N, CA and C atoms as a LAMMPS dump frame, in Angstrom:
ITEM: TIMESTEP
0
ITEM: NUMBER OF ATOMS
630
ITEM: BOX BOUNDS ff ff ff
-5.0000000000000000e+02 5.0000000000000000e+02
-5.0000000000000000e+02 5.0000000000000000e+02
-5.0000000000000000e+02 5.0000000000000000e+02
ITEM: ATOMS id mol type element x y z
1 1 1 N 129.269 409.85 -401.829
2 1 2 C 129.436 411.203 -402.353
3 1 3 C 128.689 411.328 -403.668
4 2 1 N 127.935 412.42 -403.832
5 2 2 C 127.124 412.583 -405.04
6 2 3 C 127.468 413.906 -405.718
7 3 1 N 128.659 413.963 -406.311
8 3 2 C 129.062 415.16 -407.033
9 3 3 C 128.567 415.056 -408.464
10 4 1 N 128.271 416.206 -409.063
11 4 2 C 127.672 416.223 -410.404
12 4 3 C 128.741 416.291 -411.482
13 5 1 N 129.273 415.13 -411.884
14 5 2 C 130.183 415.084 -413.015
15 5 3 C 129.806 413.916 -413.897
16 6 1 N 130.309 413.92 -415.094
17 6 2 C 130.068 412.814 -416.014
18 6 3 C 131.161 411.781 -415.81
19 7 1 N 130.83 410.574 -415.326
20 7 2 C 131.855 409.579 -415.025
21 7 3 C 132.673 409.208 -416.243
22 8 1 N 133.935 408.917 -415.986
23 8 2 C 134.826 408.443 -417.034
24 8 3 C 134.724 406.925 -417.111
25 9 1 N 134.586 406.408 -418.289
26 9 2 C 134.454 404.964 -418.482
27 9 3 C 135.705 404.24 -418.053
28 10 1 N 135.55 403.001 -417.577
29 10 2 C 136.688 402.176 -417.205
30 10 3 C 137.486 401.781 -418.431
31 11 1 N 136.869 401.839 -419.59
32 11 2 C 137.574 401.446 -420.82
33 11 3 C 138.18 402.672 -421.481
34 12 1 N 139.021 403.382 -420.713
35 12 2 C 139.614 404.607 -421.23
36 12 3 C 140.77 404.31 -422.151
37 13 1 N 141.067 405.277 -422.997
38 13 2 C 142.172 405.13 -423.933
39 13 3 C 143.479 405.048 -423.169
40 14 1 N 144.305 404.115 -423.551
41 14 2 C 145.597 403.948 -422.906
42 14 3 C 146.548 405.007 -423.431
43 15 1 N 147.229 405.672 -422.511
44 15 2 C 148.168 406.708 -422.932
45 15 3 C 149.415 406.079 -423.491
46 16 1 N 150.145 406.88 -424.24
47 16 2 C 151.418 406.413 -424.794
48 16 3 C 152.437 406.233 -423.697
49 17 1 N 153.439 405.467 -423.987
50 17 2 C 154.473 405.2 -423.004
51 17 3 C 155.252 406.467 -422.715
52 18 1 N 155.435 406.76 -421.412
53 18 2 C 156.183 407.95 -421.046
54 18 3 C 157.654 407.625 -420.852
55 19 1 N 157.942 406.412 -420.428
56 19 2 C 159.326 406.047 -420.19
57 19 3 C 159.988 405.573 -421.46
58 20 1 N 161.296 405.585 -421.456
59 20 2 C 162.034 405.134 -422.626
60 20 3 C 162.243 403.636 -422.535
61 21 1 N 161.686 402.881 -423.489
62 21 2 C 161.782 401.422 -423.459
63 21 3 C 163.045 400.925 -424.143
64 22 1 N 163.792 401.81 -424.797
65 22 2 C 165.036 401.411 -425.45
66 22 3 C 166.097 401.19 -424.385
67 23 1 N 166.72 400.014 -424.382
68 23 2 C 167.688 399.671 -423.344
69 23 3 C 168.953 399.096 -423.963
70 24 1 N 170.089 399.407 -423.325
71 24 2 C 171.362 398.871 -423.791
72 24 3 C 171.529 397.446 -423.286
73 25 1 N 172.517 396.748 -423.814
74 25 2 C 172.782 395.376 -423.373
75 25 3 C 173.1 395.334 -421.886
76 26 1 N 173.904 396.281 -421.423
77 26 2 C 174.276 396.319 -420
78 26 3 C 173.061 396.572 -419.123
79 27 1 N 172.195 397.487 -419.56
80 27 2 C 170.989 397.774 -418.789
81 27 3 C 170.1 396.542 -418.705
82 28 1 N 169.997 395.813 -419.791
83 28 2 C 169.162 394.611 -419.801
84 28 3 C 169.691 393.56 -418.826
85 29 1 N 171.019 393.455 -418.718
86 29 2 C 171.625 392.418 -417.882
87 29 3 C 171.689 392.799 -416.411
88 30 1 N 171.763 394.09 -416.114
89 30 2 C 171.982 394.51 -414.726
90 30 3 C 170.754 395.132 -414.068
91 31 1 N 169.685 395.342 -414.806
92 31 2 C 168.519 396.031 -414.247
93 31 3 C 167.847 395.222 -413.148
94 32 1 N 167.343 395.944 -412.151
95 32 2 C 166.524 395.355 -411.091
96 32 3 C 165.085 395.372 -411.605
97 33 1 N 164.647 394.235 -412.134
98 33 2 C 163.352 394.205 -412.805
99 33 3 C 162.186 394.384 -411.848
100 34 1 N 162.369 393.979 -410.605
101 34 2 C 161.312 394.207 -409.618
102 34 3 C 161.16 395.704 -409.352
103 35 1 N 162.293 396.403 -409.27
104 35 2 C 162.251 397.848 -409.031
105 35 3 C 161.66 398.578 -410.233
106 36 1 N 162.032 398.13 -411.432
107 36 2 C 161.471 398.739 -412.641
108 36 3 C 159.963 398.513 -412.694
109 37 1 N 159.541 397.297 -412.354
110 37 2 C 158.116 396.999 -412.335
111 37 3 C 157.373 397.851 -411.33
112 38 1 N 157.997 398.045 -410.151
113 38 2 C 157.363 398.874 -409.127
114 38 3 C 157.19 400.309 -409.633
115 39 1 N 158.226 400.824 -410.262
116 39 2 C 158.165 402.191 -410.783
117 39 3 C 157.085 402.324 -411.854
118 40 1 N 157.021 401.349 -412.752
119 40 2 C 155.994 401.392 -413.795
120 40 3 C 154.596 401.32 -413.192
121 41 1 N 154.433 400.454 -412.198
122 41 2 C 153.134 400.337 -411.552
123 41 3 C 152.748 401.604 -410.822
124 42 1 N 153.713 402.202 -410.113
125 42 2 C 153.44 403.42 -409.352
126 42 3 C 153.1 404.594 -410.263
127 43 1 N 153.482 404.478 -411.543
128 43 2 C 153.146 405.52 -412.51
129 43 3 C 151.881 405.187 -413.3
130 44 1 N 151.297 404.037 -413.026
131 44 2 C 150.061 403.659 -413.702
132 44 3 C 150.257 403.19 -415.122
133 45 1 N 151.468 402.718 -415.444
134 45 2 C 151.736 402.239 -416.803
135 45 3 C 151.069 400.889 -417.055
136 46 1 N 150.751 400.632 -418.306
137 46 2 C 150.206 399.337 -418.701
138 46 3 C 151.351 398.364 -418.955
139 47 1 N 151.001 397.118 -419.271
140 47 2 C 152.028 396.112 -419.563
141 47 3 C 152.699 396.353 -420.909
142 48 1 N 152.217 397.314 -421.672
143 48 2 C 152.905 397.668 -422.917
144 48 3 C 154.338 398.097 -422.636
145 49 1 N 154.554 398.652 -421.449
146 49 2 C 155.884 399.132 -421.097
147 49 3 C 156.889 397.979 -421.056
148 50 1 N 156.534 396.901 -420.377
149 50 2 C 157.463 395.766 -420.286
150 50 3 C 157.555 395.039 -421.622
151 51 1 N 156.471 395.05 -422.388
152 51 2 C 156.514 394.417 -423.715
153 51 3 C 157.586 395.061 -424.577
154 52 1 N 157.643 396.371 -424.567
155 52 2 C 158.653 397.076 -425.353
156 52 3 C 160.055 396.837 -424.804
157 53 1 N 160.161 396.74 -423.48
158 53 2 C 161.476 396.477 -422.888
159 53 3 C 161.945 395.061 -423.234
160 54 1 N 161.004 394.135 -423.231
161 54 2 C 161.372 392.758 -423.586
162 54 3 C 161.879 392.686 -425.022
163 55 1 N 161.233 393.423 -425.905
164 55 2 C 161.674 393.441 -427.298
165 55 3 C 163.064 394.055 -427.417
166 56 1 N 163.296 395.136 -426.659
167 56 2 C 164.594 395.8 -426.711
168 56 3 C 165.693 394.883 -426.2
169 57 1 N 165.421 394.175 -425.102
170 57 2 C 166.43 393.291 -424.523
171 57 3 C 166.632 392.036 -425.375
172 58 1 N 165.586 391.596 -426.045
173 58 2 C 165.708 390.417 -426.906
174 58 3 C 166.709 390.673 -428.025
175 59 1 N 166.811 391.918 -428.46
176 59 2 C 167.785 392.262 -429.498
177 59 3 C 169.215 392.061 -429.013
178 60 1 N 169.401 392.104 -427.684
179 60 2 C 170.728 391.893 -427.099
180 60 3 C 170.893 390.459 -426.593
181 61 1 N 169.888 389.621 -426.864
182 61 2 C 169.949 388.239 -426.424
183 61 3 C 169.716 388.072 -424.939
184 62 1 N 169.052 389.036 -424.32
185 62 2 C 168.806 389.005 -422.874
186 62 3 C 167.312 388.823 -422.624
187 63 1 N 166.985 387.913 -421.697
188 63 2 C 165.592 387.66 -421.342
189 63 3 C 165.229 388.435 -420.085
190 64 1 N 164.169 389.185 -420.157
191 64 2 C 163.705 389.96 -419.011
192 64 3 C 163.139 389.025 -417.946
193 65 1 N 163.407 389.343 -416.675
194 65 2 C 162.827 388.58 -415.566
195 65 3 C 161.398 389.083 -415.371
196 66 1 N 160.493 388.515 -416.143
197 66 2 C 159.12 389.016 -416.148
198 66 3 C 158.427 388.79 -414.809
199 67 1 N 158.724 387.67 -414.156
200 67 2 C 158.081 387.383 -412.868
201 67 3 C 158.444 388.45 -411.841
202 68 1 N 159.728 388.824 -411.814
203 68 2 C 160.162 389.862 -410.874
204 68 3 C 159.52 391.201 -411.236
205 69 1 N 159.498 391.489 -412.525
206 69 2 C 158.89 392.739 -412.981
207 69 3 C 157.416 392.794 -412.585
208 70 1 N 156.684 391.722 -412.849
209 70 2 C 155.255 391.701 -412.578
210 70 3 C 154.976 391.821 -411.09
211 71 1 N 155.817 391.17 -410.279
212 71 2 C 155.652 391.268 -408.83
213 71 3 C 155.838 392.709 -408.368
214 72 1 N 156.88 393.355 -408.889
215 72 2 C 157.118 394.749 -408.53
216 72 3 C 156.011 395.66 -409.03
217 73 1 N 155.553 395.409 -410.241
218 73 2 C 154.505 396.251 -410.821
219 73 3 C 153.216 396.167 -410.009
220 74 1 N 152.865 394.969 -409.559
221 74 2 C 151.645 394.812 -408.769
222 74 3 C 151.731 395.603 -407.47
223 75 1 N 152.925 395.627 -406.868
224 75 2 C 153.098 396.43 -405.655
225 75 3 C 152.998 397.918 -405.976
226 76 1 N 153.595 398.309 -407.096
227 76 2 C 153.514 399.711 -407.498
228 76 3 C 152.096 400.145 -407.802
229 77 1 N 151.316 399.251 -408.381
230 77 2 C 149.929 399.582 -408.702
231 77 3 C 149.096 399.81 -407.446
232 78 1 N 149.427 399.107 -406.377
233 78 2 C 148.714 399.332 -405.118
234 78 3 C 148.929 400.775 -404.663
235 79 1 N 150.149 401.263 -404.855
236 79 2 C 150.44 402.66 -404.511
237 79 3 C 149.699 403.616 -405.447
238 80 1 N 149.698 403.282 -406.718
239 80 2 C 149.059 404.159 -407.71
240 80 3 C 147.548 404.195 -407.548
241 81 1 N 146.939 403.054 -407.284
242 81 2 C 145.476 402.925 -407.317
243 81 3 C 144.814 403.363 -406.017
244 82 1 N 145.28 404.468 -405.461
245 82 2 C 144.684 405.035 -404.264
246 82 3 C 143.852 406.257 -404.649
247 83 1 N 142.794 406.541 -403.893
248 83 2 C 141.933 407.677 -404.231
249 83 3 C 142.693 408.995 -404.366
250 84 1 N 143.656 409.223 -403.47
251 84 2 C 144.415 410.465 -403.54
252 84 3 C 145.154 410.612 -404.852
253 85 1 N 145.745 409.512 -405.326
254 85 2 C 146.444 409.555 -406.601
255 85 3 C 145.447 409.734 -407.751
256 86 1 N 144.309 409.055 -407.638
257 86 2 C 143.297 409.198 -408.679
258 86 3 C 142.839 410.636 -408.822
259 87 1 N 142.614 411.301 -407.692
260 87 2 C 142.189 412.701 -407.735
261 87 3 C 143.279 413.573 -408.344
262 88 1 N 144.525 413.301 -407.97
263 88 2 C 145.652 414.072 -408.498
264 88 3 C 145.787 413.904 -410.01
265 89 1 N 145.699 412.659 -410.472
266 89 2 C 145.801 412.39 -411.913
267 89 3 C 144.666 413.09 -412.659
268 90 1 N 143.458 412.96 -412.149
269 90 2 C 142.313 413.569 -412.813
270 90 3 C 142.366 415.08 -412.82
271 91 1 N 142.718 415.687 -411.693
272 91 2 C 142.711 417.151 -411.603
273 91 3 C 143.803 417.787 -412.441
274 92 1 N 144.789 416.99 -412.849
275 92 2 C 145.836 417.478 -413.745
276 92 3 C 145.572 417.109 -415.205
277 93 1 N 144.401 416.554 -415.471
278 93 2 C 144.024 416.222 -416.843
279 93 3 C 144.641 414.944 -417.359
280 94 1 N 145.158 414.099 -416.458
281 94 2 C 145.764 412.84 -416.879
282 94 3 C 144.712 411.812 -417.247
283 95 1 N 145.143 410.784 -417.962
284 95 2 C 144.232 409.704 -418.354
285 95 3 C 144.505 408.462 -417.523
286 96 1 N 143.434 407.752 -417.251
287 96 2 C 143.538 406.499 -416.501
288 96 3 C 143.628 405.347 -417.481
289 97 1 N 144.578 404.451 -417.245
290 97 2 C 144.845 403.355 -418.177
291 97 3 C 144.056 402.073 -417.907
292 98 1 N 143.181 402.081 -416.915
293 98 2 C 142.434 400.866 -416.602
294 98 3 C 143.29 399.783 -415.981
295 99 1 N 144.277 400.173 -415.159
296 99 2 C 145.252 399.213 -414.635
297 99 3 C 144.948 398.73 -413.222
298 100 1 N 143.999 399.337 -412.544
299 100 2 C 143.775 399.005 -411.135
300 100 3 C 142.978 397.713 -410.957
301 101 1 N 143.273 397.024 -409.864
302 101 2 C 142.514 395.819 -409.523
303 101 3 C 141.066 396.192 -409.222
304 102 1 N 140.195 395.218 -409.367
305 102 2 C 138.766 395.458 -409.153
306 102 3 C 138.495 396 -407.759
307 103 1 N 139.203 395.489 -406.754
308 103 2 C 138.937 395.908 -405.379
309 103 3 C 139.435 397.326 -405.091
310 104 1 N 140.269 397.862 -405.967
311 104 2 C 140.781 399.221 -405.778
312 104 3 C 140.193 400.218 -406.775
313 105 1 N 139.66 399.703 -407.856
314 105 2 C 139.299 400.572 -408.972
315 105 3 C 138.117 401.488 -408.683
316 106 1 N 137.124 401.01 -407.972
317 106 2 C 135.929 401.826 -407.761
318 106 3 C 136.255 403.125 -407.036
319 107 1 N 136.986 403.033 -405.918
320 107 2 C 137.339 404.236 -405.164
321 107 3 C 138.296 405.116 -405.966
322 108 1 N 139.214 404.469 -406.701
323 108 2 C 140.151 405.229 -407.531
324 108 3 C 139.395 406.023 -408.59
325 109 1 N 138.465 405.358 -409.282
326 109 2 C 137.718 406.018 -410.353
327 109 3 C 136.823 407.13 -409.826
328 110 1 N 136.245 406.915 -408.659
329 110 2 C 135.396 407.961 -408.078
330 110 3 C 136.223 409.221 -407.837
331 111 1 N 137.408 409.037 -407.26
332 111 2 C 138.28 410.178 -407.003
333 111 3 C 138.826 410.758 -408.304
334 112 1 N 139.164 409.881 -409.239
335 112 2 C 139.674 410.341 -410.534
336 112 3 C 138.632 411.202 -411.245
337 113 1 N 137.399 410.732 -411.279
338 113 2 C 136.328 411.476 -411.938
339 113 3 C 136.086 412.824 -411.27
340 114 1 N 136.174 412.835 -409.932
341 114 2 C 136.016 414.099 -409.212
342 114 3 C 137.119 415.069 -409.608
343 115 1 N 138.344 414.564 -409.667
344 115 2 C 139.464 415.412 -410.055
345 115 3 C 139.382 415.857 -411.497
346 116 1 N 138.956 414.955 -412.378
347 116 2 C 138.903 415.304 -413.8
348 116 3 C 137.819 416.344 -414.071
349 117 1 N 136.734 416.254 -413.331
350 117 2 C 135.693 417.273 -413.505
351 117 3 C 136.209 418.634 -413.05
352 118 1 N 137 418.638 -411.989
353 118 2 C 137.619 419.884 -411.545
354 118 3 C 138.524 420.443 -412.643
355 119 1 N 139.292 419.559 -413.255
356 119 2 C 140.17 419.965 -414.358
357 119 3 C 139.351 420.558 -415.512
358 120 1 N 138.228 419.936 -415.826
359 120 2 C 137.373 420.416 -416.916
360 120 3 C 136.825 421.808 -416.625
361 121 1 N 136.375 422.022 -415.384
362 121 2 C 135.821 423.325 -415.026
363 121 3 C 136.897 424.406 -415.052
364 122 1 N 138.082 424.066 -414.576
365 122 2 C 139.188 425.031 -414.64
366 122 3 C 139.538 425.354 -416.09
367 123 1 N 139.517 424.328 -416.923
368 123 2 C 139.838 424.522 -418.34
369 123 3 C 138.824 425.44 -419.013
370 124 1 N 137.553 425.319 -418.617
371 124 2 C 136.522 426.186 -419.191
372 124 3 C 136.813 427.656 -418.894
373 125 1 N 137.212 427.923 -417.651
374 125 2 C 137.539 429.3 -417.262
375 125 3 C 138.764 429.791 -418.022
376 126 1 N 139.793 428.953 -418.065
377 126 2 C 141.034 429.348 -418.741
378 126 3 C 140.832 429.552 -420.242
379 127 1 N 139.991 428.705 -420.83
380 127 2 C 139.738 428.813 -422.263
381 127 3 C 139.027 430.137 -422.591
382 128 1 N 138.077 430.511 -421.747
383 128 2 C 137.378 431.782 -421.964
384 128 3 C 138.336 432.96 -421.805
385 129 1 N 139.194 432.892 -420.793
386 129 2 C 140.164 433.972 -420.572
387 129 3 C 141.118 434.097 -421.752
388 130 1 N 141.555 432.962 -422.26
389 130 2 C 142.467 432.964 -423.402
390 130 3 C 141.802 433.571 -424.637
391 131 1 N 140.54 433.222 -424.85
392 131 2 C 139.807 433.759 -426.001
393 131 3 C 139.61 435.268 -425.866
394 132 1 N 139.331 435.722 -424.65
395 132 2 C 139.174 437.163 -424.413
396 132 3 C 140.473 437.899 -424.739
397 133 1 N 141.578 437.373 -424.231
398 133 2 C 142.876 438.007 -424.48
399 133 3 C 143.197 438.055 -425.97
400 134 1 N 142.881 436.96 -426.664
401 134 2 C 143.159 436.891 -428.095
402 134 3 C 142.363 437.94 -428.872
403 135 1 N 141.085 438.067 -428.544
404 135 2 C 140.235 439.025 -429.258
405 135 3 C 140.591 440.466 -428.895
406 136 1 N 140.972 440.71 -427.643
407 136 2 C 141.394 442.056 -427.259
408 136 3 C 142.684 442.439 -427.983
409 137 1 N 143.567 441.463 -428.157
410 137 2 C 144.803 441.707 -428.901
411 137 3 C 144.489 442.018 -430.367
412 138 1 N 143.509 441.32 -430.921
413 138 2 C 143.112 441.583 -432.305
414 138 3 C 142.553 442.992 -432.449
415 139 1 N 141.778 443.423 -431.463
416 139 2 C 141.24 444.786 -431.499
417 139 3 C 142.37 445.811 -431.485
418 140 1 N 143.37 445.581 -430.64
419 140 2 C 144.514 446.505 -430.587
420 140 3 C 145.204 446.595 -431.946
421 141 1 N 145.365 445.451 -432.594
422 141 2 C 146.007 445.436 -433.914
423 141 3 C 145.168 446.178 -434.956
424 142 1 N 143.856 445.98 -434.88
425 142 2 C 142.966 446.656 -435.829
426 142 3 C 143.009 448.17 -435.62
427 143 1 N 143.027 448.595 -434.364
428 143 2 C 143.077 450.032 -434.077
429 143 3 C 144.362 450.656 -434.618
430 144 1 N 145.457 449.918 -434.516
431 144 2 C 146.714 450.413 -435.069
432 144 3 C 146.629 450.499 -436.593
433 145 1 N 146.01 449.487 -437.198
434 145 2 C 145.831 449.507 -438.651
435 145 3 C 144.945 450.678 -439.068
436 146 1 N 143.909 450.939 -438.287
437 146 2 C 143.021 452.062 -438.589
438 146 3 C 143.754 453.399 -438.452
439 147 1 N 144.617 453.489 -437.455
440 147 2 C 145.377 454.729 -437.269
441 147 3 C 146.222 455.038 -438.505
442 148 1 N 146.854 454.003 -439.047
443 148 2 C 147.687 454.185 -440.232
444 148 3 C 146.846 454.57 -441.451
445 149 1 N 145.69 453.938 -441.577
446 149 2 C 144.816 454.25 -442.717
447 149 3 C 144.228 455.655 -442.593
448 150 1 N 143.917 456.067 -441.377
449 150 2 C 143.392 457.42 -441.17
450 150 3 C 144.446 458.469 -441.513
451 151 1 N 145.702 458.143 -441.176
452 151 2 C 146.79 459.063 -441.526
453 151 3 C 146.944 459.155 -443.037
454 152 1 N 146.807 458.01 -443.707
455 152 2 C 146.908 458.004 -445.17
456 152 3 C 145.737 458.741 -445.802
457 153 1 N 144.586 458.664 -445.135
458 153 2 C 143.374 459.285 -445.678
459 153 3 C 143.525 460.801 -445.817
460 154 1 N 144.212 461.424 -444.867
461 154 2 C 144.34 462.889 -444.883
462 154 3 C 145.648 463.352 -445.516
463 155 1 N 146.412 462.396 -445.991
464 155 2 C 147.677 462.749 -446.63
465 155 3 C 147.438 463.42 -447.98
466 156 1 N 148.237 464.445 -448.28
467 156 2 C 148.127 465.138 -449.565
468 156 3 C 148.512 464.237 -450.732
469 157 1 N 149.268 463.175 -450.447
470 157 2 C 149.738 462.29 -451.509
471 157 3 C 148.703 461.228 -451.894
472 158 1 N 147.644 461.142 -451.117
473 158 2 C 146.622 460.122 -451.373
474 158 3 C 145.651 460.597 -452.447
475 159 1 N 145.417 459.742 -453.422
476 159 2 C 144.499 460.09 -454.511
477 159 3 C 143.051 459.933 -454.055
478 160 1 N 142.16 460.515 -454.819
479 160 2 C 140.727 460.406 -454.506
480 160 3 C 140.273 458.948 -454.532
481 161 1 N 140.756 458.217 -455.515
482 161 2 C 140.391 456.8 -455.62
483 161 3 C 140.871 456.024 -454.399
484 162 1 N 142.095 456.307 -453.957
485 162 2 C 142.633 455.615 -452.785
486 162 3 C 141.87 455.999 -451.524
487 163 1 N 141.423 457.254 -451.454
488 163 2 C 140.654 457.683 -450.279
489 163 3 C 139.341 456.9 -450.182
490 164 1 N 138.729 456.672 -451.296
491 164 2 C 137.487 455.882 -451.309
492 164 3 C 137.754 454.478 -450.778
493 165 1 N 138.841 453.877 -451.242
494 165 2 C 139.19 452.528 -450.786
495 165 3 C 139.528 452.523 -449.301
496 166 1 N 140.228 453.558 -448.848
497 166 2 C 140.574 453.648 -447.426
498 166 3 C 139.32 453.785 -446.563
499 167 1 N 138.358 454.562 -447.026
500 167 2 C 137.111 454.718 -446.274
501 167 3 C 136.361 453.391 -446.163
502 168 1 N 136.376 452.619 -447.234
503 168 2 C 135.741 451.296 -447.206
504 168 3 C 136.455 450.399 -446.201
505 169 1 N 137.791 450.429 -446.24
506 169 2 C 138.57 449.61 -445.306
507 169 3 C 138.294 450.013 -443.861
508 170 1 N 138.259 451.316 -443.613
509 170 2 C 138.018 451.796 -442.25
510 170 3 C 136.631 451.389 -441.756
511 171 1 N 135.666 451.422 -442.644
512 171 2 C 134.311 450.989 -442.272
513 171 3 C 134.314 449.508 -441.907
514 172 1 N 134.974 448.695 -442.715
515 172 2 C 135.037 447.252 -442.449
516 172 3 C 135.76 446.966 -441.134
517 173 1 N 136.854 447.683 -440.903
518 173 2 C 137.622 447.471 -439.676
519 173 3 C 136.824 447.893 -438.448
520 174 1 N 136.083 448.985 -438.584
521 174 2 C 135.251 449.446 -437.472
522 174 3 C 134.166 448.423 -437.148
523 175 1 N 133.572 447.852 -438.185
524 175 2 C 132.552 446.818 -437.976
525 175 3 C 133.159 445.579 -437.326
526 176 1 N 134.39 445.257 -437.725
527 176 2 C 135.059 444.098 -437.121
528 176 3 C 135.301 444.331 -435.632
529 177 1 N 135.667 445.541 -435.272
530 177 2 C 135.854 445.851 -433.855
531 177 3 C 134.544 445.68 -433.097
532 178 1 N 133.462 446.157 -433.684
533 178 2 C 132.159 445.996 -433.037
534 178 3 C 131.801 444.534 -432.837
535 179 1 N 132.102 443.724 -433.847
536 179 2 C 131.84 442.287 -433.751
537 179 3 C 132.676 441.656 -432.642
538 180 1 N 133.949 442.025 -432.593
539 180 2 C 134.838 441.469 -431.571
540 180 3 C 134.4 441.893 -430.175
541 181 1 N 133.982 443.13 -430.03
542 181 2 C 133.541 443.611 -428.716
543 181 3 C 132.306 442.851 -428.245
544 182 1 N 131.408 442.534 -429.17
545 182 2 C 130.224 441.746 -428.813
546 182 3 C 130.626 440.333 -428.394
547 183 1 N 131.579 439.757 -429.124
548 183 2 C 132.063 438.416 -428.79
549 183 3 C 132.764 438.413 -427.434
550 184 1 N 133.519 439.463 -427.158
551 184 2 C 134.211 439.561 -425.871
552 184 3 C 133.208 439.652 -424.729
553 185 1 N 132.155 440.433 -424.919
554 185 2 C 131.129 440.547 -423.887
555 185 3 C 130.496 439.191 -423.6
556 186 1 N 130.224 438.446 -424.658
557 186 2 C 129.654 437.109 -424.483
558 186 3 C 130.631 436.191 -423.751
559 187 1 N 131.908 436.316 -424.071
560 187 2 C 132.927 435.497 -423.41
561 187 3 C 133.055 435.849 -421.929
562 188 1 N 132.929 437.131 -421.607
563 188 2 C 132.958 437.528 -420.197
564 188 3 C 131.806 436.876 -419.436
565 189 1 N 130.647 436.832 -420.069
566 189 2 C 129.491 436.195 -419.436
567 189 3 C 129.718 434.694 -419.28
568 190 1 N 130.277 434.076 -420.319
569 190 2 C 130.577 432.646 -420.241
570 190 3 C 131.585 432.361 -419.136
571 191 1 N 132.606 433.215 -419.049
572 191 2 C 133.629 432.996 -418.026
573 191 3 C 133.061 433.16 -416.623
574 192 1 N 132.189 434.14 -416.453
575 192 2 C 131.569 434.339 -415.143
576 192 3 C 130.748 433.114 -414.744
577 193 1 N 130.011 432.573 -415.711
578 193 2 C 129.218 431.369 -415.44
579 193 3 C 130.13 430.191 -415.099
580 194 1 N 131.198 430.022 -415.89
581 194 2 C 132.134 428.914 -415.656
582 194 3 C 132.841 429.068 -414.319
583 195 1 N 133.183 430.302 -413.959
584 195 2 C 133.844 430.54 -412.678
585 195 3 C 132.913 430.204 -411.521
586 196 1 N 131.637 430.551 -411.67
587 196 2 C 130.664 430.224 -410.625
588 196 3 C 130.525 428.712 -410.477
589 197 1 N 130.479 428.011 -411.617
590 197 2 C 130.434 426.549 -411.574
591 197 3 C 131.647 425.984 -410.857
592 198 1 N 132.816 426.522 -411.184
593 198 2 C 134.055 426.061 -410.562
594 198 3 C 134.049 426.323 -409.065
595 199 1 N 133.647 427.512 -408.672
596 199 2 C 133.618 427.857 -407.247
597 199 3 C 132.683 426.932 -406.478
598 200 1 N 131.499 426.693 -407.027
599 200 2 C 130.53 425.818 -406.363
600 200 3 C 131.055 424.392 -406.254
601 201 1 N 131.719 423.936 -407.306
602 201 2 C 132.23 422.566 -407.296
603 201 3 C 133.369 422.413 -406.304
604 202 1 N 134.2 423.435 -406.182
605 202 2 C 135.291 423.366 -405.213
606 202 3 C 134.752 423.29 -403.788
607 203 1 N 133.667 423.987 -403.537
608 203 2 C 133.02 423.886 -402.223
609 203 3 C 132.5 422.466 -402.004
610 204 1 N 131.883 421.893 -403.046
611 204 2 C 131.367 420.523 -402.949
612 204 3 C 132.498 419.531 -402.704
613 205 1 N 133.642 419.763 -403.329
614 205 2 C 134.791 418.878 -403.111
615 205 3 C 135.268 418.937 -401.669
616 206 1 N 135.312 420.136 -401.119
617 206 2 C 135.723 420.276 -399.717
618 206 3 C 134.742 419.554 -398.798
619 207 1 N 133.459 419.714 -399.085
620 207 2 C 132.439 419.038 -398.276
621 207 3 C 132.559 417.524 -398.382
622 208 1 N 133.034 417.044 -399.552
623 208 2 C 133.172 415.604 -399.776
624 208 3 C 134.501 415.063 -399.258
625 209 1 N 135.336 415.948 -398.725
626 209 2 C 136.594 415.49 -398.141
627 209 3 C 137.79 415.537 -399.065
628 210 1 N 137.676 416.21 -400.196
629 210 2 C 138.808 416.317 -401.128
630 210 3 C 139.6 417.588 -400.837
C-alpha cells in the first residue's frame, strides 16, 4: 500500500500512564498478575506500568509476580499489536509506545500511520471550522458594540468631543470587521482544500482495505 502520509517514527514519545498504579496491601496480595499484565499489554502500556505497581506494592512489603505479569502482558501485546488496533489508535490521535515485537510492528505501524494521517486531515478541517466560528462570533460582538456606539453618537447627551471619539472607534471597529471577513474567506478556502484532501484520502483508505 502506498498512501501519502508522513510515517511516524518507531521511537515515539511514550504516553503517560493511564491506569492507576497506586495499590492497597490487599490488592497487592490478591491481584491476578497475569490478568493485569494482559490488560496492560492489550492497552499498549509500557513496562513503566508494572514498575510503578512494584513500587506501590513494595511499600506494603509485597513482591509482585513479575513473571506472571510479563507472561500476561506479552499475550496482551499480541492482541494490541494488530493492524486493526493500530489504525484505530492512530485515527483517534493516540500515540504508539513502541511496545510491539519486531514481527508485528511493521504491519502495526503501517496501519497506525494510515490512521494517524486520517486523524491529521480531520483535525485540519475541524480546526478551520473552529476558527471560522470564532471569527464570526467576534464579528457579531463587534456589530453589537457598534450598535451601542451609534446609539450614543446620536444621543443628545453626547458631547462633541465624545462624538469625535465615537467616530474614531466606529471606524476602527468597521476596519476590524473587514479584516475578519477577509480572514474568514481565507479560512473557507483552506477548509475546502483540507476537506478535499480528506475526501481523497478516505477513498484511498477504502481502496487499501481500511
